[in-house]
N, CA, C and O of each residue as an XYZ file, in Angstrom:
632
protein
N      49.446     22.144     66.657
C      49.523     23.489     67.214
C      50.746     24.195     66.651
O      51.845     23.640     66.653
N      50.558     25.409     66.173
C      51.636     26.183     65.569
C      52.421     26.908     66.653
O      51.846     27.394     67.627
N      53.732     26.979     66.480
C      54.569     27.648     67.477
C      55.286     28.838     66.846
O      56.497     28.993     67.006
N      54.563     29.651     66.151
C      55.146     30.846     65.525
C      55.455     31.874     66.594
O      54.652     32.115     67.495
N      56.625     32.473     66.481
C      57.019     33.461     67.472
C      56.636     34.871     67.048
O      56.536     35.766     67.887
N      56.420     35.077     65.745
C      56.051     36.401     65.269
C      54.781     36.280     64.450
O      54.552     35.258     63.804
N      53.955     37.312     64.471
C      52.758     37.271     63.646
C      53.151     37.159     62.168
O      54.230     37.608     61.782
N      52.289     36.566     61.344
C      52.622     36.389     59.930
C      53.025     37.695     59.245
O      53.914     37.698     58.395
N      52.374     38.806     59.611
C      52.708     40.091     58.988
C      54.144     40.493     59.294
O      54.854     40.981     58.415
N      54.577     40.288     60.540
C      55.945     40.647     60.928
C      56.951     39.773     60.189
O      57.979     40.264     59.724
N      56.660     38.482     60.081
C      57.556     37.580     59.352
C      57.647     37.977     57.894
O      58.733     37.992     57.315
N      56.503     38.301     57.294
C      56.505     38.725     55.890
C      57.319     39.996     55.705
O      58.075     40.122     54.742
N      57.163     40.940     56.633
C      57.888     42.206     56.532
C      59.397     41.968     56.607
O      60.158     42.547     55.832
N      59.828     41.119     57.538
C      61.252     40.810     57.649
C      61.765     40.143     56.382
O      62.844     40.476     55.894
N      60.997     39.208     55.853
C      61.414     38.538     54.625
C      61.425     39.498     53.448
O      62.260     39.375     52.552
N      60.500     40.454     53.444
C      60.494     41.451     52.379
C      61.718     42.349     52.448
O      62.155     42.882     51.428
N      62.270     42.519     53.631
C      63.446     43.362     53.788
C      64.744     42.605     53.562
O      65.797     43.227     53.417
N      64.695     41.297     53.528
C      65.900     40.501     53.333
C      66.603     40.903     52.042
O      67.818     41.101     52.038
N      65.860     41.026     50.953
C      66.479     41.387     49.685
C      67.105     42.778     49.752
O      68.203     42.987     49.237
N      66.419     43.728     50.378
C      66.961     45.082     50.496
C      68.240     45.099     51.324
O      69.206     45.777     50.976
N      68.238     44.352     52.413
C      69.411     44.326     53.280
C      70.587     43.628     52.599
O      71.733     44.056     52.739
N      70.303     42.564     51.868
C      71.359     41.865     51.143
C      71.924     42.754     50.044
O      73.140     42.815     49.859
N      71.061     43.438     49.319
C      71.522     44.357     48.276
C      72.363     45.490     48.865
O      73.356     45.904     48.267
N      71.968     45.985     50.023
C      72.730     47.053     50.677
C      74.132     46.570     51.052
O      75.105     47.307     50.891
N      74.237     45.343     51.547
C      75.557     44.793     51.894
C      76.428     44.636     50.652
O      77.614     44.966     50.674
N      75.846     44.141     49.586
C      76.604     43.969     48.345
C      77.082     45.332     47.833
O      78.232     45.477     47.419
N      76.196     46.324     47.866
C      76.558     47.666     47.395
C      77.621     48.307     48.278
O      78.465     49.057     47.787
N      77.588     48.018     49.569
C      78.601     48.564     50.475
C      79.958     47.927     50.202
O      80.982     48.609     50.193
N      79.959     46.631     49.983
C      81.211     45.916     49.717
C      81.767     46.256     48.341
O      82.982     46.323     48.153
N      80.876     46.468     47.386
C      81.268     46.771     46.004
C      80.513     48.015     45.548
O      79.527     47.901     44.821
N      80.964     49.215     45.967
C      80.196     50.435     45.689
C      80.098     50.793     44.198
O      79.110     51.396     43.778
N      81.085     50.438     43.414
C      81.063     50.768     41.988
C      80.298     49.693     41.230
O      80.790     48.578     41.055
N      79.095     50.032     40.784
C      78.245     49.047     40.105
C      78.931     48.443     38.881
O      78.723     47.271     38.564
N      79.741     49.235     38.201
C      80.406     48.735     36.987
C      81.430     47.652     37.311
O      81.714     46.797     36.472
N      81.982     47.680     38.513
C      82.993     46.699     38.909
C      82.433     45.628     39.839
O      83.159     44.733     40.270
N      81.147     45.720     40.145
C      80.518     44.768     41.058
C      80.490     43.386     40.411
O      80.062     43.243     39.265
N      80.946     42.365     41.145
C      80.923     41.012     40.563
C      79.496     40.507     40.407
O      78.586     40.950     41.107
N      79.319     39.584     39.490
C      78.015     38.947     39.334
C      77.737     38.040     40.516
O      78.611     37.793     41.347
N      76.523     37.555     40.580
C      76.130     36.717     41.706
C      76.898     35.396     41.737
O      77.176     34.876     42.818
N      77.243     34.848     40.582
C      78.009     33.593     40.550
C      79.393     33.810     41.159
O      79.855     32.996     41.958
N      80.053     34.907     40.784
C      81.385     35.219     41.325
C      81.290     35.534     42.811
O      82.141     35.115     43.596
N      80.263     36.264     43.192
C      80.070     36.604     44.604
C      79.825     35.343     45.429
O      80.376     35.200     46.520
N      79.006     34.430     44.916
C      78.739     33.174     45.627
C      80.012     32.351     45.756
O      80.258     31.734     46.792
N      80.816     32.345     44.706
C      82.098     31.625     44.753
C      82.997     32.231     45.827
O      83.648     31.504     46.578
N      83.034     33.544     45.899
C      83.839     34.229     46.918
C      83.309     33.923     48.318
O      84.089     33.738     49.252
N      81.995     33.871     48.462
C      81.386     33.535     49.756
C      81.788     32.122     50.166
O      82.162     31.887     51.315
N      81.709     31.189     49.232
C      82.092     29.797     49.525
C      83.568     29.709     49.899
O      83.928     29.024     50.856
N      84.417     30.398     49.151
C      85.855     30.363     49.409
C      86.179     30.987     50.771
O      86.994     30.459     51.528
N      85.546     32.093     51.063
C      85.843     32.830     52.297
C      85.301     32.146     53.544
O      85.978     32.087     54.571
N      84.071     31.627     53.452
C      83.411     31.106     54.652
C      83.354     29.586     54.724
O      83.167     29.018     55.800
N      83.515     28.931     53.585
C      83.342     27.488     53.555
C      81.880     27.088     53.495
O      81.554     25.902     53.446
N      81.002     28.079     53.497
C      79.567     27.817     53.437
C      79.126     27.540     52.013
O      79.831     27.856     51.055
N      77.967     26.952     51.893
C      77.464     26.562     50.586
C      76.319     27.470     50.163
O      75.286     27.539     50.828
N      76.516     28.166     49.046
C      75.465     29.001     48.482
C      75.740     29.135     46.991
O      76.885     29.330     46.585
N      74.714     29.032     46.190
C      74.909     29.126     44.736
C      74.659     30.553     44.260
O      73.993     31.340     44.932
N      75.198     30.864     43.103
C      74.976     32.178     42.516
C      73.515     32.424     42.221
O      73.005     33.524     42.436
N      72.843     31.401     41.730
C      71.413     31.535     41.420
C      70.609     31.808     42.679
O      69.742     32.681     42.696
N      70.902     31.054     43.737
C      70.176     31.243     44.992
C      70.462     32.628     45.580
O      69.560     33.277     46.110
N      71.707     33.076     45.486
C      72.071     34.399     45.980
C      71.305     35.473     45.208
O      70.795     36.425     45.798
N      71.227     35.312     43.884
C      70.470     36.249     43.059
C      68.999     36.241     43.456
O      68.371     37.295     43.559
N      68.455     35.056     43.676
C      67.047     34.948     44.051
C      66.773     35.626     45.396
O      65.735     36.266     45.565
N      67.689     35.490     46.343
C      67.520     36.166     47.635
C      67.632     37.683     47.478
O      66.838     38.432     48.047
N      68.622     38.128     46.703
C      68.873     39.557     46.550
C      67.777     40.264     45.756
O      67.573     41.467     45.916
N      67.086     39.535     44.919
C      66.014     40.143     44.117
C      64.628     39.880     44.693
O      63.630     40.352     44.149
N      64.561     39.131     45.789
C      63.279     38.856     46.418
C      62.488     37.734     45.762
O      61.323     37.515     46.093
N      63.115     37.029     44.839
C      62.434     35.910     44.164
C      62.263     34.722     45.113
O      61.289     33.975     45.022
N      63.221     34.561     46.019
C      63.156     33.501     47.035
C      63.264     34.148     48.401
O      63.963     35.142     48.599
N      62.554     33.554     49.319
C      62.590     34.071     50.687
C      62.783     32.957     51.705
O      62.784     33.204     52.911
N      62.944     31.743     51.223
C      63.078     30.607     52.138
C      64.552     30.377     52.472
O      65.181     29.438     51.982
N      65.072     31.239     53.301
C      66.469     31.163     53.697
C      66.561     30.463     55.043
O      65.720     30.667     55.919
N      67.584     29.640     55.200
C      67.782     28.945     56.472
C      68.670     29.787     57.381
O      69.361     30.699     56.928
N      68.637     29.468     58.654
C      69.518     30.169     59.596
C      70.985     29.919     59.252
O      71.828     30.798     59.430
N      71.284     28.727     58.762
C      72.659     28.417     58.368
C      73.100     29.327     57.212
O      74.216     29.847     57.217
N      72.230     29.512     56.242
C      72.573     30.381     55.117
C      72.697     31.833     55.561
O      73.573     32.557     55.086
N      71.826     32.261     56.470
C      71.951     33.615     57.013
C      73.279     33.771     57.737
O      73.928     34.813     57.649
N      73.677     32.725     58.454
C      74.971     32.760     59.149
C      76.137     32.888     58.184
O      77.085     33.629     58.446
N      76.075     32.173     57.072
C      77.135     32.249     56.051
C      77.189     33.661     55.464
O      78.266     34.240     55.323
N      76.023     34.207     55.127
C      75.976     35.565     54.578
C      76.491     36.582     55.595
O      77.254     37.484     55.249
N      76.071     36.430     56.839
C      76.510     37.346     57.890
C      78.019     37.280     58.074
O      78.676     38.312     58.206
N      78.571     36.066     58.082
C      80.017     35.911     58.234
C      80.754     36.586     57.077
O      81.726     37.310     57.294
N      80.300     36.354     55.880
C      80.967     36.923     54.706
C      80.944     38.454     54.723
O      81.955     39.101     54.449
N      79.789     39.017     55.044
C      79.665     40.475     55.005
C      80.103     41.146     56.303
O      80.141     42.374     56.380
N      80.434     40.357     57.320
C      80.929     40.922     58.573
C      79.859     41.609     59.398
O      80.124     42.610     60.063
N      78.656     41.073     59.354
C      77.558     41.622     60.146
C      77.009     40.516     61.039
O      77.200     39.336     60.748
N      76.332     40.882     62.118
C      75.708     39.828     62.934
C      74.527     39.230     62.177
O      73.878     39.937     61.405
N      74.234     37.959     62.375
C      73.085     37.346     61.699
C      71.774     38.088     61.971
O      70.869     38.084     61.137
N      71.678     38.718     63.129
C      70.468     39.460     63.490
C      70.210     40.638     62.545
O      69.093     41.152     62.478
N      71.235     41.056     61.825
C      71.076     42.145     60.849
C      69.930     41.850     59.889
O      69.188     42.752     59.501
N      69.791     40.601     59.515
C      68.764     40.219     58.557
C      67.375     40.091     59.185
O      66.374     40.074     58.469
N      67.305     40.002     60.513
C      66.054     39.674     61.185
C      65.525     40.739     62.133
O      64.361     40.684     62.528
N      66.341     41.690     62.500
C      65.974     42.630     63.544
C      66.172     44.058     63.035
O      67.277     44.439     62.648
N      65.100     44.839     63.039
C      65.163     46.212     62.525
C      66.166     47.077     63.283
O      66.893     47.864     62.677
N      66.205     46.934     64.597
C      67.114     47.750     65.410
C      68.568     47.413     65.089
O      69.388     48.314     64.910
N      68.887     46.138     65.015
C      70.249     45.718     64.667
C      70.579     46.174     63.253
O      71.682     46.658     63.001
N      69.634     46.024     62.328
C      69.869     46.440     60.939
C      70.152     47.937     60.860
O      71.031     48.353     60.105
N      69.441     48.739     61.608
C      69.664     50.192     61.605
C      71.043     50.518     62.143
O      71.772     51.320     61.558
N      71.403     49.895     63.263
C      72.711     50.157     63.864
C      73.843     49.753     62.918
O      74.805     50.500     62.743
N      73.726     48.576     62.312
C      74.752     48.095     61.384
C      74.790     48.973     60.139
O      75.869     49.288     59.637
N      73.623     49.371     59.638
C      73.580     50.231     58.446
C      74.270     51.563     58.705
O      74.979     52.077     57.840
N      74.065     52.120     59.894
C      74.750     53.364     60.254
C      76.267     53.170     60.277
O      77.014     54.021     59.793
N      76.715     52.047     60.841
C      78.150     51.763     60.892
C      78.717     51.554     59.486
O      79.823     52.002     59.184
N      77.952     50.869     58.629
C      78.405     50.641     57.252
C      78.469     51.950     56.470
O      79.372     52.148     55.657
N      77.503     52.849     56.717
C      77.523     54.151     56.046
C      78.763     54.940     56.452
O      79.383     55.601     55.619
N      79.119     54.872     57.721
C      80.331     55.548     58.191
C      81.570     54.946     57.549
O      82.446     55.669     57.075
N      81.641     53.630     57.535
C      82.798     52.966     56.919
C      82.901     53.308     55.439
O      83.998     53.531     54.926
N      81.770     53.349     54.756
C      81.780     53.691     53.332
C      82.243     55.129     53.133
O      83.019     55.407     52.218
N      81.778     56.041     53.976
C      82.192     57.442     53.863
C      83.685     57.594     54.110
O      84.346     58.402     53.458
N      84.216     56.819     55.049
C      85.634     56.931     55.393
C      86.559     56.349     54.320
O      87.778     56.491     54.415
N      85.995     55.701     53.309
C      86.825     55.245     52.189
C      87.400     56.425     51.416
O      88.470     56.327     50.815
N      86.679     57.540     51.438
C      87.117     58.749     50.733
C      88.229     59.407     51.559
O      88.024     59.771     52.717
N      89.375     59.548     50.962
C      90.539     60.109     51.659
C      90.254     61.504     52.200
O      90.712     61.851     53.289
N      89.507     62.302     51.456
C      89.221     63.668     51.918
C      88.353     63.657     53.168
O      88.575     64.443     54.089
N      87.380     62.780     53.201
C      86.519     62.688     54.389
C      87.334     62.200     55.580
O      87.211     62.724     56.688
N      88.165     61.194     55.338
C      89.011     60.661     56.410
C      89.943     61.750     56.933
O      90.128     61.871     58.144
N      90.536     62.547     56.032
C      91.439     63.622     56.452
C      90.715     64.684     57.271
O      91.254     65.190     58.255
N      89.496     65.020     56.866
C      88.721     65.991     57.640
C      88.465     65.456     59.040
O      88.640     66.171     60.027
N      88.053     64.202     59.123
C      87.765     63.612     60.434
C      89.018     63.569     61.305
O      88.966     63.907     62.487
N      90.135     63.158     60.725
C      91.364     63.062     61.504
C      91.879     64.436     61.941
O      92.389     64.584     63.052
N      91.748     65.419     61.085
C      92.212     66.764     61.441
C      91.302     67.437     62.463
O      91.724     68.369     63.148
N      90.065     66.976     62.570
C      89.133     67.573     63.521
C      89.396     67.103     64.944
O      88.941     67.725     65.904
N      90.135     65.996     65.079
C      90.418     65.485     66.419
C      91.172     66.528     67.229
O      92.123     67.144     66.746
N      90.732     66.718     68.473
C      91.393     67.645     69.375
C      90.807     69.046     69.345
O      91.132     69.865     70.205
N      89.953     69.337     68.378
C      89.328     70.655     68.339
C      88.314     70.780     69.462
O      87.768     69.784     69.938
N      88.074     71.989     69.870
C      87.109     72.230     70.952
C      85.702     71.898     70.471
O      85.444     71.866     69.267
N      84.791     71.651     71.411
C      83.397     71.407     71.025
C      82.823     72.553     70.178
O      82.064     72.307     69.240
N      83.179     73.785     70.500
C      82.675     74.933     69.731
C      83.202     74.888     68.293
O      82.465     75.178     67.351
N      84.475     74.528     68.128
C      85.040     74.422     66.779
C      84.398     73.283     65.997
O      84.121     73.423     64.806
N      84.160     72.153     66.666
C      83.492     71.026     66.012
C      82.071     71.404     65.588
O      81.619     71.032     64.504
N      81.368     72.151     66.457
C      80.017     72.602     66.109
C      80.063     73.538     64.904
O      79.188     73.474     64.040
N      81.072     74.404     64.837
C      81.204     75.325     63.699
C      81.476     74.540     62.410
O      80.903     74.845     61.364
N      82.344     73.538     62.487
C      82.612     72.705     61.309
C      81.352     71.970     60.856
O      81.061     71.901     59.662
N      80.611     71.424     61.815
C      79.375     70.726     61.495
C      78.375     71.668     60.831
O      77.682     71.277     59.892
N      78.298     72.892     61.309
C      77.399     73.888     60.706
C      77.818     74.175     59.267
O      76.966     74.308     58.389
N      79.128     74.271     59.020
C      79.608     74.509     57.653
C      79.274     73.338     56.733
O      78.860     73.541     55.592
N      79.451     72.127     57.225
C      79.136     70.941     56.423
C      77.641     70.895     56.127
O      77.238     70.613     54.998
N      76.823     71.171     57.133
C      75.372     71.177     56.926
C      74.962     72.240     55.918
O      74.084     71.999     55.088
N      75.588     73.416     55.978
C      75.287     74.486     55.018
C      75.695     74.064     53.605
O      74.966     74.316     52.646
N      76.846     73.428     53.479
C      77.297     72.957     52.162
C      76.341     71.901     51.620
O      76.052     71.885     50.424
N      75.850     71.025     52.483
C      74.893     69.993     52.045
C      73.590     70.640     51.578
O      72.988     70.184     50.606
N      73.152     71.696     52.258
C      71.937     72.400     51.841
C      72.133     73.064     50.486
O      71.252     72.997     49.630
N      73.279     73.703     50.285
C      73.569     74.356     49.011
C      73.534     73.345     47.865
O      73.096     73.664     46.760
N      73.998     72.128     48.136
C      74.041     71.089     47.110
C      72.768     70.232     47.091
O      72.706     69.222     46.389
N      71.761     70.639     47.863
C      70.483     69.911     47.939
C      70.660     68.451     48.306
O      69.997     67.580     47.743
N      71.549     68.180     49.247
C      71.764     66.824     49.736
C      70.901     66.600     50.965
O      70.657     67.524     51.741
N      70.445     65.376     51.137
C      69.610     65.058     52.296
C      70.468     64.912     53.539
O      71.697     64.922     53.475
N      69.800     64.778     54.658
C      70.491     64.624     55.936
C      70.758     63.168     56.276
O      70.959     62.853     57.449
N      70.767     62.264     55.296
C      70.919     60.843     55.608
C      72.233     60.531     56.298
O      72.303     59.574     57.069
N      73.262     61.298     56.048
C      74.561     61.027     56.685
C      74.737     61.820     57.973
O      75.731     61.651     58.679
N      73.791     62.670     58.276
C      73.859     63.486     59.482
C      72.965     62.865     60.539
O      72.003     63.488     60.989
N      73.279     61.637     60.939
C      72.422     60.884     61.854
C      72.714     61.136     63.315
O      71.868     60.883     64.173
N      73.888     61.627     63.604
C      74.271     61.776     65.011
C      74.126     63.229     65.434
O      75.036     64.035     65.244
N      72.998     63.548     65.998
C      72.748     64.924     66.438
C      72.895     65.054     67.955
O      72.464     66.044     68.546
N      73.511     64.039     68.581
C      73.654     64.075     70.041
C      74.603     65.159     70.500
O      74.580     65.556     71.665
N      75.454     65.650     69.577
C      76.436     66.640     69.986
C      75.799     67.983     70.312
O      76.432     68.852     70.911
N      74.532     68.145     69.912
C      73.856     69.400     70.212
C      73.982     70.393     69.082
O      73.405     71.477     69.167
N      74.704     70.078     68.035
C      74.848     70.986     66.891
C      73.688     70.759     65.953
O      73.595     69.709     65.318
N      72.812     71.723     65.860
C      71.622     71.596     65.013
C      71.619     72.660     63.942
O      70.560     73.186     63.600
N      72.741     72.978     63.422
C      72.822     74.020     62.412
C      72.246     73.553     61.107
O      72.230     74.306     60.134
């Protein structure tokens, strides 16, 4: 008797997303593709940092979708290294929440963005809404998508 907890389609979908999620973590940690370490160097760094065992070839196979037979222990090592919960690899809701947090952290690497955010502290809600409207207008002028404008709870829909 099989004791599968998820239908085969759901398991396949999660495994199909493993490579995308792993690639996203690597790109977040190393945003400049020209300076991004190879999989062998990355695996060595993972081993050094976490004490976990993973080879460069296996890491490449996971990141490219060539292999999908990952153990929970290996997911734990990857999660520890990238600073995400292990559920990031298995749960769409957790992955979305973590991806949003990673996008914010990546944006805050830019000194200008960080300065704008820090200078906006203490402004009135009306002033914050006006700033958000200006940013949204600038994004429209530059034909940028709303991917970074995920938090519309403030009520500013400019």
